[in-house]
N, C-alpha and C positions, 0 to 999 in steps of 0.2 A: 701604558694605560691610556684610554681614549682622551683627547683633549677636553671634551666636556665633563669627563669624570676628574680630570687633573684640577680642573677650575673649583669643581665642588669640594675638592680634598682640601684646600687651603684655605685659611681665614681671610674674611673680607676686609681686614683692617689694615694697618702698617706692617704687620708681621707677615706679609703676603708668603714668604718662603719657609713658614712653620706649619708644619701640618695641623690639622685640628686636633687629632687623637694620635698621640705618639705612642709607640711601643715602649713600653717599661713605665710609663706613667699612669697614673688612675684617670678615669674618665672626670673631667673637670665637675666641679660643684655647681649645681643649677643645671646642668643638662639633663633634659628628658630622655630616657631610654625605655625599651621595652624587652623583657627577657625572652628568648626565643625559645619554645618548647616542642614546637613542630618542625623538627630538622628536615624532614622531608620535603616540605613545603619549598624550602630554599635550596634543597639539593646538597644538604649538609651532613656528615656524618656526626654521631652522638660525640659529644666533646668528652674529653679526658676526665678522669677524677680531678676534682679541684678546680675547673674550669667552667665556663658557659658561655653561651652566645647572646649578644644582645643587638637589639637595633637601634642605632641612634641617626637620626635623619634618614639618609637613604644609604647608610651604611652598615654592613654587619660587622662586628668586631668579636672577637674571642677573648675574654677577658679572665683574670684569675677570680675564682669564688669569693675568696675573703677579701681580698683588697680592691677589686675592681680595677686592677693595673690591666691596661692593653697589653695583650700577648702578640696578637696578630690582626691587622685589617683583612677580612677574609673575602668579602665583595662588596660591590656596590648593589643597590636594589632599586629597579625602575618600575614603576606602574603596578606594585602590589599592596 
């Protein structure tokens, strides 16, 4: 991971070693996200059944449809 992206991946508080969005945990309450429906724009394959992509800040996450648990951090987005 490039140094500039690694810096964005971690919180800016005392828990600096904890990722902002952890695999296996739901997206925290109060976090704004956008559901991604135009996969081609981001170079993504359509998600599997029961999954979807969301954009949070400058990250694309693959999440479970029903629970919004993070399944994977797919990519960082810049300038879109």
